[in-house]
C-alpha positions as CSV (number, residue, x, y, z in Angstrom):
1,M,32.6,1.1,0.4
2,N,30.5,3.8,-1.1
3,N,28.3,1.2,-3.0
4,E,27.5,-0.8,0.3
5,F,26.6,2.3,2.2
6,F,24.0,3.4,-0.4
7,D,22.7,-0.1,-0.9
8,A,22.0,-0.2,2.9
9,L,20.2,3.0,2.7
10,S,18.2,1.7,-0.3
11,I,17.4,-1.3,1.7
12,L,16.3,0.6,4.7
13,E,14.0,3.0,2.6
14,Q,12.2,-0.1,1.0
15,E,12.1,-2.6,3.8
16,K,11.4,-0.5,6.8
17,G,10.0,2.8,5.2
18,I,13.0,4.9,6.7
19,N,13.2,8.4,5.6
20,V,16.7,8.5,3.8
21,E,16.8,12.4,3.6
22,S,16.0,12.7,7.3
23,L,18.5,9.8,8.2
24,L,21.3,11.3,6.1
25,E,20.9,14.6,7.9
26,K,21.8,12.8,11.0
27,I,24.6,11.0,9.4
28,T,26.1,14.2,8.2
29,V,25.9,15.8,11.8
30,A,27.7,12.6,13.2
31,I,30.4,12.7,10.5
32,E,30.9,16.4,11.1
33,N,31.3,15.7,14.9
34,A,33.8,13.0,14.3
35,V,35.7,15.1,11.8
36,K,36.0,18.0,14.6
37,K,37.1,15.6,17.0
38,D,39.9,14.1,15.1
39,F,41.0,17.1,13.1
40,G,41.4,19.8,15.5
41,D,37.9,21.3,15.0
42,P,38.6,22.8,11.5
43,E,36.3,25.6,10.6
44,N,34.9,24.3,7.2
45,I,33.9,21.0,6.9
46,I,32.7,20.0,3.4
47,I,30.2,16.8,3.6
48,N,28.7,15.6,0.3
49,I,26.3,12.6,0.4
50,D,24.5,12.2,-2.7
51,P,22.3,8.9,-3.0
52,E,21.7,9.7,-6.9
53,T,25.3,9.8,-7.9
54,R,26.3,7.4,-4.9
55,K,29.1,9.9,-4.1
56,F,30.2,10.1,-0.6
57,Q,32.9,12.7,0.0
58,V,34.3,14.5,3.3
59,A,36.8,17.2,3.0
60,I,38.2,20.1,5.0
61,R,38.4,23.4,3.1
62,K,41.3,25.9,3.7
63,E,42.4,28.8,2.4
64,V,45.9,29.0,0.7
65,V,48.2,31.7,2.4
66,S,51.9,32.4,2.3
67,E,51.9,32.5,6.1
68,V,49.6,30.2,8.6
69,V,48.0,32.1,11.2
70,N,45.1,29.9,11.8
71,P,45.8,26.3,11.0
72,R,42.2,25.3,11.7
73,A,41.2,27.6,8.3
74,E,44.6,28.1,6.6
75,I,47.4,26.1,4.5
76,T,50.6,27.0,3.1
77,L,50.9,26.9,-0.9
78,D,53.3,24.0,-0.7
79,E,51.2,21.8,1.3
80,A,48.2,22.7,-0.5
81,L,49.9,21.6,-3.9
82,T,49.9,18.2,-2.5
83,H,46.1,18.3,-2.6
84,S,45.5,20.2,-5.7
85,K,47.9,21.2,-8.6
86,R,45.6,24.2,-9.2
87,A,46.0,25.6,-5.6
88,K,47.4,29.2,-5.4
89,I,47.4,32.0,-2.7
90,G,44.4,33.4,-2.1
91,G,42.3,30.4,-3.2
92,H,41.0,27.4,-1.4
93,V,41.8,23.7,-1.2
94,D,39.6,20.7,-0.3
95,I,41.5,18.2,1.9
96,K,39.8,14.8,1.3
97,I,39.4,12.6,4.3
98,K,39.1,9.0,3.9
99,T,37.2,6.9,6.7
100,K,40.3,5.0,7.7
101,D,42.1,8.5,8.5
102,M,39.3,9.0,11.0
103,G,40.1,7.7,14.6
104,R,38.7,4.7,16.2
105,I,36.5,6.4,18.9
106,A,35.3,9.2,16.4
107,A,34.4,6.3,14.0
108,Q,32.4,4.4,16.7
109,S,30.7,7.6,17.6
110,A,29.5,8.2,14.1
111,K,28.3,4.3,13.9
112,H,26.5,4.7,17.0
113,V,24.6,8.1,15.8
114,F,23.7,6.2,12.6
115,R,22.2,3.4,14.5
116,Q,20.4,5.8,16.7
117,G,19.3,7.7,13.6
118,I,17.7,4.4,12.2
119,K,15.9,3.6,15.4
120,E,14.5,7.3,15.6
121,E,13.3,7.1,11.9
122,E,11.5,3.7,12.8
123,R,9.9,5.3,15.9
124,L,8.8,8.2,13.8
125,N,7.3,6.0,11.3
126,T,5.5,4.1,14.0
127,F,4.3,7.1,15.4
128,K,2.8,8.3,11.8
129,E,1.3,4.9,11.2
130,Y,-0.7,4.9,14.5
131,Q,-1.4,8.7,14.6
132,S,-3.5,8.0,11.0
133,K,-5.5,5.4,12.9
134,V,-6.5,7.4,16.2
135,H,-10.0,6.7,16.9
136,E,-10.3,4.0,14.5
137,L,-10.6,0.0,15.3
138,I,-7.7,-2.2,14.7
139,S,-7.7,-6.1,14.3
140,A,-4.7,-7.6,16.2
141,K,-3.7,-11.2,17.1
142,V,-2.9,-12.3,20.6
143,V,0.9,-13.4,20.9
144,G,1.4,-13.1,24.6
145,I,-0.7,-13.2,27.9
146,D,0.7,-12.2,31.3
147,D,-1.2,-14.0,34.0
148,V,0.3,-11.8,36.8
149,R,-0.8,-8.5,35.4
150,G,-3.7,-9.6,33.5
151,S,-2.4,-7.9,30.3
152,V,-2.0,-9.4,26.7
153,T,0.4,-8.6,24.0
154,L,-0.9,-8.0,20.5
155,D,0.6,-8.5,17.2
156,M,-0.7,-5.5,15.5
157,G,0.9,-6.1,12.0
158,T,3.6,-3.4,12.4
159,G,4.7,-4.1,15.9
160,E,3.6,-5.4,19.3
161,L,1.5,-3.4,21.7
162,M,0.2,-4.3,25.3
163,L,-3.3,-4.1,26.1
164,P,-3.3,-3.6,29.9
165,Q,-6.1,-5.3,32.1
166,S,-7.4,-1.7,32.8
167,E,-8.4,-1.3,29.0
168,M,-10.1,-4.8,28.9
169,I,-13.4,-5.7,29.3
170,P,-14.2,-6.9,32.8
171,G,-14.3,-10.5,32.8
172,E,-13.1,-11.2,29.2
173,R,-10.2,-13.8,28.5
174,F,-8.0,-14.3,25.4
175,E,-6.2,-17.2,24.0
176,I,-2.9,-17.2,22.2
177,G,-3.5,-16.7,18.5
178,E,-7.0,-15.2,18.8
179,S,-7.9,-12.3,16.9
180,V,-9.1,-9.3,18.8
181,K,-10.5,-5.6,17.8
182,V,-9.0,-2.5,19.7
183,Y,-9.8,1.1,19.7
184,V,-6.8,3.3,19.2
185,V,-7.4,6.2,21.9
186,D,-4.4,8.3,21.4
187,V,-0.7,8.3,20.2
188,K,1.9,10.4,21.9
189,R,5.5,11.4,21.0
190,N,8.2,12.9,23.2
191,I,9.5,15.5,21.0
192,E,12.4,16.1,23.5
193,K,13.4,12.6,23.9
194,T,12.9,10.9,20.5
195,S,15.0,7.8,21.7
196,R,11.6,6.8,23.7
197,P,9.1,5.0,21.6
198,P,5.6,6.5,21.1
199,K,3.0,6.0,23.5
200,I,0.3,4.2,21.8
201,M,-2.9,4.1,24.0
202,I,-5.4,1.1,22.7
203,S,-8.6,0.1,24.6
204,R,-11.6,-2.3,24.6
205,T,-13.5,-0.2,27.2
206,H,-13.5,3.3,25.2
207,P,-16.9,4.5,24.1
208,G,-15.4,5.1,20.8
209,M,-15.0,1.3,20.3
210,V,-19.0,1.1,20.3
211,K,-19.4,3.6,17.9
212,R,-16.8,2.2,15.5
213,L,-18.4,-1.3,15.7
214,F,-21.7,0.0,14.8
215,E,-20.2,1.6,11.9
216,L,-19.1,-1.7,10.7
217,E,-22.5,-3.0,11.0
218,V,-24.8,-0.4,10.2
219,P,-24.4,1.1,6.8
220,E,-26.6,4.1,7.4
221,I,-24.1,5.2,10.0
222,Y,-21.1,4.7,7.8
223,D,-22.6,6.7,5.2
224,G,-23.8,9.4,7.3
225,T,-27.5,8.9,7.0
226,V,-27.5,7.9,10.6
227,E,-25.7,10.0,13.0
228,V,-24.2,8.8,16.6
229,K,-24.9,12.0,18.6
230,S,-23.4,10.6,22.0
231,I,-22.5,7.4,24.0
232,S,-22.2,6.6,27.6
233,R,-20.7,3.3,28.7
234,E,-19.6,1.3,31.4
235,A,-17.7,-1.3,29.7
236,G,-18.8,-5.1,30.4
237,S,-22.2,-4.1,31.9
238,R,-24.2,-1.4,29.9
239,T,-23.9,1.2,26.9
240,K,-26.3,3.9,25.9
241,I,-26.1,5.2,22.4
242,A,-28.1,8.1,21.1
243,V,-28.8,8.2,17.3
244,Y,-30.4,10.6,15.0
245,S,-31.5,10.1,11.4
246,R,-31.1,12.9,8.6
247,D,-33.6,11.3,6.7
248,E,-37.0,11.3,8.0
249,N,-37.8,7.9,6.1
250,V,-35.1,6.2,8.0
251,D,-35.7,5.0,11.6
252,A,-32.1,5.6,13.3
253,V,-33.0,3.4,16.2
254,G,-34.6,0.5,13.7
255,A,-31.4,0.7,11.6
256,C,-29.0,0.1,14.2
257,I,-31.0,-2.9,15.5
258,G,-31.5,-4.4,12.3
259,A,-33.6,-7.3,10.7
260,K,-34.3,-9.8,13.5
261,S,-32.0,-7.7,15.8
262,Q,-28.9,-9.3,13.7
263,R,-26.7,-5.8,14.0
264,I,-27.0,-5.1,17.4
265,D,-26.5,-8.8,18.4
266,N,-23.2,-8.6,16.4
267,V,-22.1,-5.7,18.4
268,V,-23.2,-7.1,21.7
269,S,-21.3,-10.5,20.8
270,E,-18.0,-8.5,20.1
271,L,-18.3,-6.9,23.4
272,G,-18.8,-10.3,25.2
273,G,-22.6,-9.9,25.8
274,E,-22.7,-5.9,27.2
275,K,-26.1,-4.7,27.2
276,I,-26.8,-1.8,24.7
277,D,-29.7,0.6,24.7
278,I,-30.3,2.5,21.7
279,V,-31.9,5.8,22.2
280,K,-33.4,8.4,19.7
281,Y,-32.0,11.7,20.1
282,S,-33.9,14.9,20.2
283,D,-32.9,18.6,20.2
284,D,-35.6,18.9,22.7
285,P,-34.2,18.1,26.0
286,V,-37.2,16.8,27.7
287,E,-37.9,14.1,25.0
288,F,-34.2,13.2,24.9
289,I,-34.0,12.7,28.7
290,T,-37.3,10.6,28.4
291,A,-35.8,8.3,25.8
292,A,-32.4,8.0,27.7
293,L,-33.9,6.6,30.8
294,S,-35.0,3.5,28.8
295,P,-35.9,1.0,29.6
296,A,-38.4,3.0,32.0
297,K,-41.4,3.8,29.9
298,H,-43.7,5.4,32.2
299,I,-42.0,8.9,32.6
300,V,-44.7,11.2,34.2
301,K,-42.9,14.5,33.9
302,V,-39.4,16.2,33.1
303,E,-38.8,19.5,34.8
304,L,-35.7,21.6,33.3
305,I,-34.1,23.2,36.5
306,E,-33.1,26.9,35.8
307,N,-30.5,28.8,37.5
308,A,-28.4,25.8,38.4
309,E,-24.7,25.8,39.2
310,E,-22.8,27.4,36.5
311,D,-22.1,25.1,33.3
312,V,-24.3,22.3,35.0
313,K,-27.5,21.5,33.3
314,A,-30.0,19.6,35.8
315,C,-33.5,18.5,35.5
316,R,-36.1,16.9,37.9
317,V,-37.8,13.7,36.6
318,T,-40.9,12.2,37.9
319,V,-41.5,8.3,37.2
320,A,-44.3,6.1,37.9
321,D,-43.9,4.4,41.3
322,N,-43.8,0.9,39.7
323,E,-40.8,2.0,37.4
324,L,-38.9,3.9,39.9
325,S,-36.1,1.2,40.4
326,L,-36.0,0.5,36.7
327,A,-35.4,4.3,35.9
328,I,-32.7,4.3,38.4
329,G,-31.1,1.0,37.3
330,N,-28.9,-1.4,39.6
331,K,-26.8,0.6,41.9
332,G,-28.0,3.6,39.7
333,Q,-26.4,2.5,36.6
334,N,-29.4,3.4,34.3
335,V,-29.8,6.9,35.6
336,R,-26.0,7.6,35.7
337,L,-25.6,6.5,32.0
338,A,-28.7,8.5,31.1
339,A,-27.3,11.5,32.6
340,R,-23.7,11.2,30.7
341,L,-25.7,10.7,27.5
342,T,-27.9,13.7,27.7
343,G,-25.4,16.0,29.6
344,Y,-27.9,16.7,32.3
345,K,-27.8,16.0,36.2
346,I,-30.9,13.8,36.9
347,D,-32.8,13.9,40.0
348,I,-35.6,11.1,40.0
349,R,-38.4,10.9,42.2
350,P,-41.7,8.5,42.2
351,E,-45.1,9.9,41.4
352,S,-46.4,9.6,44.9
353,G,-43.4,11.4,46.2
354,F,-42.8,8.3,48.6
355,Y,-40.1,6.2,47.9
356,G,-41.3,3.0,49.8
357,E,-40.2,1.3,52.7
358,N,-38.0,-1.5,51.1
């Protein structure tokens, strides 16, 4: 039986990555509880489980006395001699317990804890696996589609996760067997209720996904020559990304666009045609705000507003009349994304001061 037990532990460790040491702690507690339940709650329980020597021993240690006062901790010499020929008054004797001597209920309880321990270790391994991939891209395969909820089930290689419709780019559709990239937003584990699986949040709408896609396409970003300063995104519609070059000989915007727009086209393709504005970052707020309002090019003036609300940076931007709608964007999208990108609340007005009749 011992060999079968330790063989099973070895398989769990090799095939499922189970932490045997942690699992043995849980098994020890389960056995201790089972012994207490079946043997009158003895005071000293000795449990020795050693994978190296493959020893599995459970015993109750009692003191040898001439007259028993506390049966849970004491034993007479005559009875002690049946367990050890070396027993003597004042010494101790270990009374070995065989698995078959433990009651059915206690054994079932220990078996249940053993199984739960395995599940908890598997959940912990899953948590550690995905925790190391937070803020990273993972390639997965579509294995299920829920037409009612609009969600898809993805095979992540180490298990399956659901990508909810709210984290999918509006309008995108997938087919069974299709490969898809997702961004790991966060991983949370319920410390108090380890029986629950970790909560793994994946997304295709998170701004971080755009940054990681550019890292894959632009070597200058990956090696740190070009830095992504900020991103604002409305998934499926438009994204603005501010970039900065640490090397004055490297054009940050040009590096992200690539020869014949190949690099940015690859990112746009992965995002289903989402428009992307690449903006040159500047420490000068006026220059940065001006660039962020692209594709509007004729920015007449940018005035930073002092004494604004606490923790709120604001500015007033004047643009050429014929570019007012371009600067504001459809339903205010362009100025909204520019505000998020720069961290400034932007008030746009036309150069003439008149917004027109239309």
